[in-house]
One Martini backbone bead per residue (centre of mass of N, CA, C, O) as a GRO file, in nm:
protein
  439
    1MET     BB    1  13.007  10.309   9.429
    2ASN     BB    2  12.855  10.572   9.599
    3ILE     BB    3  13.006  10.868   9.718
    4PHE     BB    4  12.696  11.001   9.788
    5PHE     BB    5  12.552  10.838  10.017
    6LEU     BB    6  12.559  11.033  10.260
    7THR     BB    7  12.387  11.250  10.131
    8ASN     BB    8  12.133  11.076  10.102
    9ARG     BB    9  12.099  11.029  10.406
   10ARG     BB   10  12.049  11.325  10.475
   11LYS     BB   11  11.794  11.353  10.311
   12ILE     BB   12  11.630  11.138  10.460
   13PHE     BB   13  11.654  11.273  10.739
   14SER     BB   14  11.506  11.534  10.658
   15VAL     BB   15  11.236  11.399  10.589
   16ILE     BB   16  11.188  11.274  10.868
   17MET     BB   17  11.189  11.542  11.024
   18LEU     BB   18  10.951  11.667  10.876
   19ALA     BB   19  10.744  11.449  10.958
   20ALA     BB   20  10.778  11.485  11.267
   21ILE     BB   21  10.694  11.782  11.283
   22ALA     BB   22  10.415  11.750  11.155
   23THR     BB   23  10.304  11.544  11.358
   24ALA     BB   24  10.344  11.711  11.616
   25SER     BB   25  10.171  11.949  11.519
   26LEU     BB   26   9.908  11.793  11.486
   27PHE     BB   27   9.874  11.696  11.781
   28TYR     BB   28   9.887  11.975  11.917
   29THR     BB   29   9.651  12.103  11.765
   30GLN     BB   30   9.440  11.900  11.863
   31PHE     BB   31   9.472  11.965  12.162
   32VAL     BB   32   9.396  12.267  12.146
   33MET     BB   33   9.122  12.227  12.005
   34ARG     BB   34   8.984  12.064  12.229
   35ASN     BB   35   9.000  12.287  12.443
   36ILE     BB   36   8.835  12.496  12.286
   37ILE     BB   37   8.578  12.329  12.252
   38ASN     BB   38   8.521  12.299  12.554
   39GLN     BB   39   8.500  12.605  12.609
   40GLU     BB   40   8.265  12.655  12.412
   41ARG     BB   41   8.060  12.478  12.555
   42ILE     BB   42   8.055  12.641  12.816
   43ASN     BB   43   7.950  12.899  12.680
   44VAL     BB   44   7.683  12.778  12.576
   45GLU     BB   45   7.578  12.695  12.852
   46LEU     BB   46   7.567  12.985  12.960
   47TRP     BB   47   7.364  13.083  12.752
   48ALA     BB   48   7.139  12.886  12.831
   49LYS     BB   49   7.111  12.992  13.122
   50ALA     BB   50   7.025  13.276  13.035
   51ILE     BB   51   6.765  13.188  12.897
   52GLU     BB   52   6.636  13.058  13.141
   53TYR     BB   53   6.631  13.312  13.318
   54ASN     BB   54   6.454  13.498  13.123
   55ASN     BB   55   6.208  13.263  13.144
   56ARG     BB   56   6.183  13.332  13.451
   57GLN     BB   57   6.001  13.350  13.745
   58HIS     BB   58   6.044  13.582  14.019
   59ASN     BB   59   5.861  13.597  14.284
   60PRO     BB   60   5.546  13.612  14.205
   61GLU     BB   61   5.372  13.661  14.465
   62THR     BB   62   5.520  13.905  14.584
   63ARG     BB   63   5.498  14.085  14.330
   64GLU     BB   64   5.191  14.089  14.323
   65GLY     BB   65   5.158  14.232  14.599
   66LEU     BB   66   5.310  14.491  14.516
   67ARG     BB   67   5.115  14.570  14.288
   68GLU     BB   68   4.868  14.602  14.473
   69VAL     BB   69   4.987  14.832  14.646
   70THR     BB   70   5.032  15.026  14.413
   71ARG     BB   71   4.734  15.063  14.339
   72ILE     BB   72   4.644  15.180  14.615
   73VAL     BB   73   4.829  15.426  14.617
   74GLU     BB   74   4.726  15.552  14.350
   75ARG     BB   75   4.408  15.573  14.475
   76HIS     BB   76   4.481  15.731  14.716
   77SER     BB   77   4.348  16.047  14.854
   78GLY     BB   78   4.523  16.096  15.134
   79LEU     BB   79   4.771  16.160  14.955
   80SER     BB   80   5.028  16.312  14.871
   81GLU     BB   81   5.238  16.355  14.614
   82SER     BB   82   5.501  16.302  14.766
   83GLN     BB   83   5.413  16.043  14.909
   84ARG     BB   84   5.343  15.882  14.659
   85THR     BB   85   5.623  15.892  14.525
   86ARG     BB   86   5.786  15.758  14.754
   87LEU     BB   87   5.626  15.490  14.764
   88LEU     BB   88   5.664  15.400  14.465
   89ARG     BB   89   5.974  15.390  14.471
   90ASN     BB   90   5.995  15.166  14.688
   91LEU     BB   91   5.830  14.954  14.531
   92GLU     BB   92   6.023  14.937  14.284
   93ARG     BB   93   6.272  14.851  14.439
   94ALA     BB   94   6.150  14.586  14.549
   95ASP     BB   95   6.089  14.459  14.271
   96ALA     BB   96   6.383  14.462  14.169
   97ASP     BB   97   6.502  14.281  14.388
   98LEU     BB   98   6.325  14.035  14.315
   99ALA     BB   99   6.419  14.028  14.005
  100ASN     BB  100   6.720  14.077  13.962
  101GLU     BB  101   6.857  14.295  13.752
  102GLY     BB  102   7.155  14.229  13.754
  103LEU     BB  103   7.130  13.944  13.626
  104GLU     BB  104   6.985  14.037  13.371
  105PHE     BB  105   7.216  14.208  13.263
  106VAL     BB  106   7.422  13.982  13.239
  107ALA     BB  107   7.260  13.802  13.047
  108ASN     BB  108   7.206  14.013  12.818
  109GLU     BB  109   7.473  14.204  12.788
  110LEU     BB  110   7.715  13.995  12.839
  111ILE     BB  111   7.654  13.707  12.743
  112ILE     BB  112   7.479  13.725  12.479
  113LYS     BB  113   7.635  13.967  12.326
  114ASN     BB  114   7.975  13.915  12.419
  115LEU     BB  115   8.100  13.620  12.454
  116PHE     BB  116   8.071  13.505  12.143
  117GLU     BB  117   8.145  13.341  11.798
  118ILE     BB  118   7.928  13.118  11.799
  119PRO     BB  119   7.738  12.926  11.612
  120SER     BB  120   7.382  12.946  11.700
  121ILE     BB  121   7.090  12.736  11.796
  122VAL     BB  122   6.738  12.759  11.886
  123THR     BB  123   6.499  12.507  11.969
  124ASP     BB  124   6.237  12.328  11.976
  125SER     BB  125   6.084  12.016  11.993
  126LEU     BB  126   6.006  12.062  11.667
  127GLY     BB  127   6.252  12.251  11.529
  128THR     BB  128   6.206  12.539  11.581
  129ILE     BB  129   6.340  12.846  11.532
  130LEU     BB  130   6.415  13.095  11.787
  131HIS     BB  131   6.733  13.125  11.790
  132HIS     BB  132   7.033  13.323  11.695
  133ARG     BB  133   7.398  13.315  11.640
  134ASN     BB  134   7.625  13.407  11.402
  135ILE     BB  135   7.385  13.409  11.174
  136GLU     BB  136   7.241  13.421  10.889
  137THR     BB  137   6.918  13.418  10.802
  138ARG     BB  138   6.960  13.282  10.512
  139ASP     BB  139   7.110  13.018  10.654
  140LEU     BB  140   6.857  12.910  10.773
  141ASN     BB  141   6.827  12.551  10.836
  142PRO     BB  142   6.790  12.217  10.899
  143SER     BB  143   7.077  12.133  10.798
  144LEU     BB  144   7.232  12.306  11.007
  145VAL     BB  145   7.136  12.155  11.254
  146GLU     BB  146   7.253  11.880  11.169
  147GLU     BB  147   7.544  11.973  11.155
  148PHE     BB  148   7.570  12.059  11.453
  149ALA     BB  149   7.489  11.778  11.574
  150SER     BB  150   7.748  11.633  11.451
  151LEU     BB  151   7.957  11.812  11.621
  152ASN     BB  152   7.746  11.864  11.871
  153GLN     BB  153   7.600  11.833  12.159
  154PRO     BB  154   7.314  11.925  12.267
  155ILE     BB  155   7.149  12.173  12.469
  156THR     BB  156   6.940  12.186  12.740
  157ILE     BB  157   6.636  12.385  12.780
  158MET     BB  158   6.443  12.519  13.054
  159VAL     BB  159   6.106  12.628  13.038
  160PHE     BB  160   5.823  12.854  13.107
  161ASP     BB  161   5.509  12.913  13.095
  162THR     BB  162   5.230  13.089  13.202
  163SER     BB  163   5.132  12.818  13.364
  164GLY     BB  164   5.420  12.661  13.453
  165ALA     BB  165   5.510  12.486  13.230
  166ALA     BB  166   5.738  12.273  13.106
  167GLN     BB  167   5.993  12.339  12.859
  168TYR     BB  168   6.187  12.244  12.565
  169GLN     BB  169   6.513  12.329  12.456
  170TYR     BB  170   6.772  12.364  12.188
  171ALA     BB  171   7.129  12.384  12.162
  172TYR     BB  172   7.309  12.465  11.872
  173PHE     BB  173   7.660  12.420  11.764
  174GLY     BB  174   7.950  12.509  11.626
  175GLN     BB  175   8.232  12.666  11.481
  176SER     BB  176   8.468  12.866  11.516
  177GLY     BB  177   8.712  13.040  11.357
  178VAL     BB  178   8.944  12.921  11.522
  179VAL     BB  179   8.889  12.619  11.474
  180GLN     BB  180   8.890  12.626  11.165
  181SER     BB  181   9.182  12.725  11.144
  182LEU     BB  182   9.320  12.490  11.304
  183ARG     BB  183   9.254  12.260  11.102
  184PHE     BB  184   9.462  12.396  10.877
  185PHE     BB  185   9.738  12.446  11.010
  186PRO     BB  186   9.907  12.182  10.960
  187PHE     BB  187   9.899  12.208  10.647
  188VAL     BB  188  10.034  12.481  10.629
  189GLN     BB  189  10.288  12.404  10.783
  190PHE     BB  190  10.371  12.169  10.602
  191GLY     BB  191  10.396  12.339  10.346
  192LEU     BB  192  10.614  12.532  10.452
  193LEU     BB  193  10.819  12.312  10.524
  194THR     BB  194  10.843  12.199  10.239
  195VAL     BB  195  10.943  12.455  10.105
  196PHE     BB  196  11.188  12.493  10.285
  197MET     BB  197  11.320  12.216  10.228
  198GLY     BB  198  11.335  12.254   9.923
  199LEU     BB  199  11.516  12.505   9.924
  200LEU     BB  200  11.741  12.378  10.091
  201TYR     BB  201  11.799  12.145   9.900
  202LEU     BB  202  11.867  12.315   9.649
  203ASN     BB  203  12.093  12.475   9.779
  204LEU     BB  204  12.272  12.236   9.860
  205SER     BB  205  12.292  12.112   9.579
  206ASN     BB  206  12.422  12.357   9.442
  207ILE     BB  207  12.665  12.370   9.624
  208ARG     BB  208  12.766  12.084   9.567
  209LYS     BB  209  12.790  12.115   9.258
  210THR     BB  210  12.985  12.351   9.265
  211GLU     BB  211  13.207  12.213   9.424
  212GLN     BB  212  13.247  11.979   9.230
  213SER     BB  213  13.305  12.143   8.980
  214ASN     BB  214  13.550  12.295   9.094
  215LEU     BB  215  13.711  12.043   9.158
  216TRP     BB  216  13.726  11.922   8.872
  217VAL     BB  217  13.846  12.166   8.734
  218GLY     BB  218  14.101  12.187   8.906
  219MET     BB  219  14.208  11.902   8.851
  220ALA     BB  220  14.217  11.917   8.542
  221LYS     BB  221  14.409  12.163   8.513
  222GLU     BB  222  14.637  12.039   8.678
  223ALA     BB  223  14.680  11.792   8.498
  224ALA     BB  224  14.748  11.950   8.242
  225HIS     BB  225  14.993  12.095   8.360
  226GLN     BB  226  15.155  11.836   8.444
  227LEU     BB  227  15.163  11.711   8.145
  228GLY     BB  228  15.313  11.918   7.972
  229THR     BB  229  15.618  11.872   8.030
  230PRO     BB  230  15.655  11.560   7.966
  231LEU     BB  231  15.543  11.578   7.677
  232SER     BB  232  15.756  11.760   7.557
  233SER     BB  233  15.990  11.573   7.619
  234MET     BB  234  15.885  11.321   7.464
  235MET     BB  235  15.881  11.449   7.186
  236GLY     BB  236  16.186  11.493   7.174
  237TRP     BB  237  16.277  11.196   7.212
  238THR     BB  238  16.125  11.074   6.966
  239GLU     BB  239  16.260  11.248   6.754
  240LEU     BB  240  16.544  11.145   6.814
  241LEU     BB  241  16.485  10.843   6.770
  242ARG     BB  242  16.389  10.866   6.472
  243SER     BB  243  16.655  11.001   6.360
  244THR     BB  244  16.846  10.741   6.473
  245ALA     BB  245  16.708  10.523   6.335
  246ALA     BB  246  16.768  10.222   6.129
  247ASP     BB  247  16.512  10.058   6.159
  248LYS     BB  248  16.179   9.993   6.093
  249GLU     BB  249  16.077   9.898   6.370
  250THR     BB  250  16.167  10.148   6.532
  251ILE     BB  251  16.013  10.353   6.365
  252GLY     BB  252  15.732  10.232   6.418
  253ILE     BB  253  15.739  10.260   6.724
  254THR     BB  254  15.786  10.566   6.727
  255MET     BB  255  15.520  10.640   6.586
  256GLU     BB  256  15.336  10.522   6.803
  257LEU     BB  257  15.440  10.700   7.029
  258GLU     BB  258  15.359  10.966   6.898
  259GLU     BB  259  15.059  10.902   6.890
  260ASP     BB  260  15.026  10.876   7.200
  261ILE     BB  261  15.128  11.157   7.270
  262ARG     BB  262  14.914  11.308   7.112
  263ARG     BB  263  14.689  11.188   7.276
  264LEU     BB  264  14.779  11.309   7.546
  265GLN     BB  265  14.754  11.601   7.448
  266HIS     BB  266  14.450  11.585   7.408
  267VAL     BB  267  14.382  11.521   7.699
  268ALA     BB  268  14.502  11.779   7.817
  269ASP     BB  269  14.318  11.968   7.654
  270ARG     BB  270  14.058  11.869   7.775
  271PHE     BB  271  14.114  11.941   8.070
  272ASN     BB  272  14.160  12.250   8.004
  273LYS     BB  273  13.843  12.290   7.902
  274ILE     BB  274  13.732  12.260   8.164
  275GLY     BB  275  13.499  12.523   8.244
  276SER     BB  276  13.478  12.604   7.950
  277THR     BB  277  13.367  12.747   7.666
  278PRO     BB  278  13.318  12.596   7.385
  279GLU     BB  279  13.406  12.572   7.052
  280LEU     BB  280  13.175  12.576   6.784
  281LYS     BB  281  13.194  12.385   6.478
  282PRO     BB  282  13.172  12.275   6.172
  283HIS     BB  283  13.162  11.912   6.141
  284ARG     BB  284  13.245  11.610   6.058
  285VAL     BB  285  13.157  11.306   6.196
  286GLU     BB  286  13.304  11.061   6.078
  287PRO     BB  287  13.610  11.122   6.149
  288VAL     BB  288  13.567  11.125   6.454
  289LEU     BB  289  13.462  10.835   6.485
  290VAL     BB  290  13.691  10.683   6.338
  291GLN     BB  291  13.924  10.775   6.519
  292VAL     BB  292  13.820  10.648   6.780
  293ILE     BB  293  13.786  10.356   6.681
  294ASP     BB  294  14.076  10.304   6.588
  295TYR     BB  295  14.215  10.358   6.855
  296MET     BB  296  14.055  10.148   7.028
  297GLU     BB  297  14.106   9.889   6.853
  298LYS     BB  298  14.422   9.878   6.908
  299ARG     BB  299  14.343   9.886   7.250
  300LEU     BB  300  14.226   9.630   7.328
  301PRO     BB  301  14.133   9.429   7.562
  302LYS     BB  302  14.219   9.129   7.721
  303ILE     BB  303  13.946   8.873   7.774
  304GLY     BB  304  14.006   8.592   7.588
  305LYS     BB  305  13.856   8.750   7.358
  306GLU     BB  306  13.751   8.875   7.067
  307VAL     BB  307  13.656   9.200   6.996
  308ALA     BB  308  13.398   9.322   6.813
  309VAL     BB  309  13.413   9.603   6.590
  310ARG     BB  310  13.140   9.784   6.493
  311ARG     BB  311  13.025   9.971   6.195
  312ASP     BB  312  12.750  10.228   6.122
  313ILE     BB  313  12.798  10.497   5.910
  314ARG     BB  314  12.514  10.728   5.808
  315SER     BB  315  12.653  11.048   5.872
  316ASP     BB  316  12.792  11.259   5.649
  317ILE     BB  317  12.805  11.531   5.847
  318LYS     BB  318  12.743  11.859   5.969
  319ILE     BB  319  12.824  11.990   6.293
  320ALA     BB  320  12.816  12.152   6.592
  321LEU     BB  321  13.149  12.114   6.729
  322ASN     BB  322  13.388  11.964   6.955
  323PRO     BB  323  13.614  11.731   6.883
  324ASP     BB  324  13.755  11.673   7.152
  325LEU     BB  325  13.501  11.639   7.333
  326PHE     BB  326  13.337  11.444   7.155
  327SER     BB  327  13.547  11.214   7.148
  328TRP     BB  328  13.547  11.173   7.451
  329ALA     BB  329  13.257  11.075   7.478
  330VAL     BB  330  13.284  10.829   7.288
  331GLU     BB  331  13.517  10.697   7.440
  332ASN     BB  332  13.367  10.651   7.706
  333LEU     BB  333  13.155  10.460   7.585
  334MET     BB  334  13.354  10.244   7.489
  335LYS     BB  335  13.481  10.184   7.762
  336ASN     BB  336  13.219  10.102   7.899
  337ALA     BB  337  13.158   9.867   7.705
  338LEU     BB  338  13.419   9.703   7.761
  339ASP     BB  339  13.379   9.678   8.074
  340ALA     BB  340  13.100   9.507   8.041
  341ILE     BB  341  13.285   9.288   7.933
  342ASP     BB  342  13.331   8.948   7.973
  343SER     BB  343  13.458   8.618   7.957
  344THR     BB  344  13.155   8.483   7.923
  345CYS     BB  345  13.128   8.590   7.653
  346GLU     BB  346  13.085   8.453   7.342
  347GLU     BB  347  13.016   8.735   7.155
  348PRO     BB  348  13.195   8.994   7.158
  349PHE     BB  349  13.072   9.342   7.132
  350VAL     BB  350  13.097   9.661   6.946
  351ASN     BB  351  12.851   9.909   6.845
  352ILE     BB  352  12.870  10.168   6.592
  353ARG     BB  353  12.614  10.411   6.518
  354SER     BB  354  12.480  10.629   6.252
  355PHE     BB  355  12.198  10.864   6.212
  356ILE     BB  356  11.901  10.996   6.069
  357GLU     BB  357  11.627  11.141   6.279
  358ALA     BB  358  11.420  11.382   6.264
  359ASN     BB  359  11.659  11.593   6.225
  360GLN     BB  360  11.863  11.393   6.378
  361LEU     BB  361  12.147  11.291   6.544
  362ILE     BB  362  12.241  10.948   6.574
  363ILE     BB  363  12.418  10.777   6.845
  364GLU     BB  364  12.528  10.436   6.893
  365VAL     BB  365  12.623  10.226   7.179
  366GLU     BB  366  12.693   9.880   7.171
  367ASP     BB  367  12.671   9.590   7.388
  368SER     BB  368  12.754   9.247   7.536
  369GLY     BB  369  12.702   9.281   7.830
  370LYS     BB  370  12.551   9.289   8.149
  371GLY     BB  371  12.390   9.529   8.196
  372ILE     BB  372  12.090   9.721   8.304
  373GLU     BB  373  11.890   9.832   8.523
  374ARG     BB  374  11.621  10.034   8.502
  375ARG     BB  375  11.671  10.188   8.784
  376ARG     BB  376  11.979  10.276   8.661
  377PHE     BB  377  11.965  10.472   8.414
  378GLU     BB  378  12.027  10.746   8.580
  379GLU     BB  379  12.252  10.668   8.789
  380VAL     BB  380  12.500  10.630   8.587
  381PHE     BB  381  12.527  10.967   8.569
  382THR     BB  382  12.633  10.981   8.847
  383PRO     BB  383  12.852  11.104   9.044
  384GLY     BB  384  13.030  10.806   9.159
  385TYR     BB  385  12.923  10.592   8.981
  386SER     BB  386  13.016  10.239   9.031
  387THR     BB  387  13.105   9.883   8.950
  388LYS     BB  388  13.395   9.933   9.018
  389LYS     BB  389  13.671   9.915   9.218
  390ARG     BB  390  13.767  10.113   9.014
  391GLY     BB  391  13.718  10.438   9.020
  392TRP     BB  392  13.504  10.744   9.016
  393GLY     BB  393  13.249  10.777   8.829
  394LEU     BB  394  13.288  11.011   8.564
  395GLY     BB  395  13.241  10.936   8.265
  396LEU     BB  396  12.925  10.967   8.220
  397SER     BB  397  12.901  11.244   8.346
  398LEU     BB  398  13.091  11.385   8.142
  399THR     BB  399  12.937  11.304   7.888
  400ARG     BB  400  12.676  11.455   7.952
  401ARG     BB  401  12.803  11.734   7.967
  402ILE     BB  402  12.907  11.745   7.674
  403ILE     BB  403  12.633  11.693   7.529
  404GLU     BB  404  12.429  11.889   7.691
  405ASP     BB  405  12.593  12.154   7.773
  406TYR     BB  406  12.776  12.195   7.503
  407HIS     BB  407  12.570  12.057   7.255
  408GLY     BB  408  12.251  12.028   7.316
  409GLY     BB  409  12.189  11.736   7.392
  410LYS     BB  410  12.135  11.376   7.428
  411ILE     BB  411  12.159  11.120   7.694
  412ALA     BB  412  12.091  10.761   7.706
  413VAL     BB  413  11.934  10.472   7.793
  414HIS     BB  414  11.779  10.295   7.545
  415ARG     BB  415  11.885   9.988   7.609
  416SER     BB  416  11.831   9.730   7.872
  417GLU     BB  417  11.951   9.410   8.009
  418PRO     BB  418  12.025   9.171   8.205
  419GLY     BB  419  12.254   8.991   7.999
  420GLU     BB  420  12.187   9.188   7.708
  421GLY     BB  421  12.296   9.456   7.725
  422THR     BB  422  12.375   9.791   7.576
  423VAL     BB  423  12.222  10.118   7.484
  424PHE     BB  424  12.358  10.415   7.381
  425ARG     BB  425  12.216  10.750   7.326
  426ILE     BB  426  12.275  11.008   7.090
  427THR     BB  427  12.129  11.344   7.065
  428LEU     BB  428  12.135  11.579   6.802
  429PRO     BB  429  12.048  11.875   6.699
  430GLY     BB  430  11.812  11.975   6.427
  431SER     BB  431  11.629  12.143   6.152
  432ALA     BB  432  11.817  12.046   5.902
  433ALA     BB  433  11.873  11.830   5.604
  434GLU     BB  434  12.122  11.950   5.372
  435ASN     BB  435  12.369  11.852   5.180
  436GLY     BB  436  12.498  11.702   5.440
  437VAL     BB  437  12.377  11.928   5.638
  438LEU     BB  438  12.347  12.008   5.987
  439PHE     BB  439  12.178  12.291   6.158
   0.00000   0.00000   0.00000
């Protein structure tokens, strides 16, 4: 069971919340954009009405009569200059009232010039462009009219020619800068939310990893401290037992006990080194591997059949390593291999081999156990992952840390299939292999 399952559920919940926020933002933006588009259409319709007004003759017969009176006044010789001026001013005022110059000012100066920034085109019934607003002259072409027609239904304008016959024009309009910006707003917002959630996720992950690391380091150092006192006492008791033993069997057992106590001392030293930068020195690899294999071979678990431990070490070279930590990593791999073998296996074995390939030291630990599904190849190194009822699932995670963080190497599941065993591969870097030494 993965003890960080709840954390993964929180991550999934965060992703779902991000998707929900983005979806809600998209729908709301579409709602606002539709309202703005409707308002822009009303503005264009008002512009079209202004064009209709400017092309319309207002009170033509009455105004023609006033112009006739104006001509008579101008030619009348019986009027003084002051009288003529006063009468002409009154006639001009009457003509202006009939023309409704106030509405003409609203149409020309307020509506047409200042109302909106919507790109618009007016054409006649043949498609000839008559007017345009907020569009560069060089950009005017029939394809732009077709583009506007696909975006918005054109507005019909009715005007009259000099003979009084009705003619039709059509107003096409596109989208203002506000609408165009709003179309991209949900994607920008979603991108910003994604970046924010990503940074938050990385921050939380780093905090969690730091807390876990500090927890394991603290537990490891405390375990090493607690083991120190009884180990020292046990070393004294075994020394006393060996010095007072009379028969060979007791002496042999005492020596084995001393070996196990020294092994426990190594384990305590390993725990004490967790969290500290290990000292790496050139060491021969073969003695380290042989020591781990010999120790584990003597203490193989009884699973109903004898487990064959095979070794093929063809890399008696020196590399920069910390023997205590490196042997711990190999030991964890062997324990993992042994745990994977059950009583149903016909010919159980664990095979450890090492060789040089492309100026790199390769160490492989193979077992005839249950195997691993391909989708679990990376998950097995996750802290807390374990297929056993007992255990904390830290062995492979700790092994990866020793190999990759401390020794600059790589460890991965090289090959595995359910029911066909597993091969773990350690790759340690090197730039040259010369005289049996890999630097």
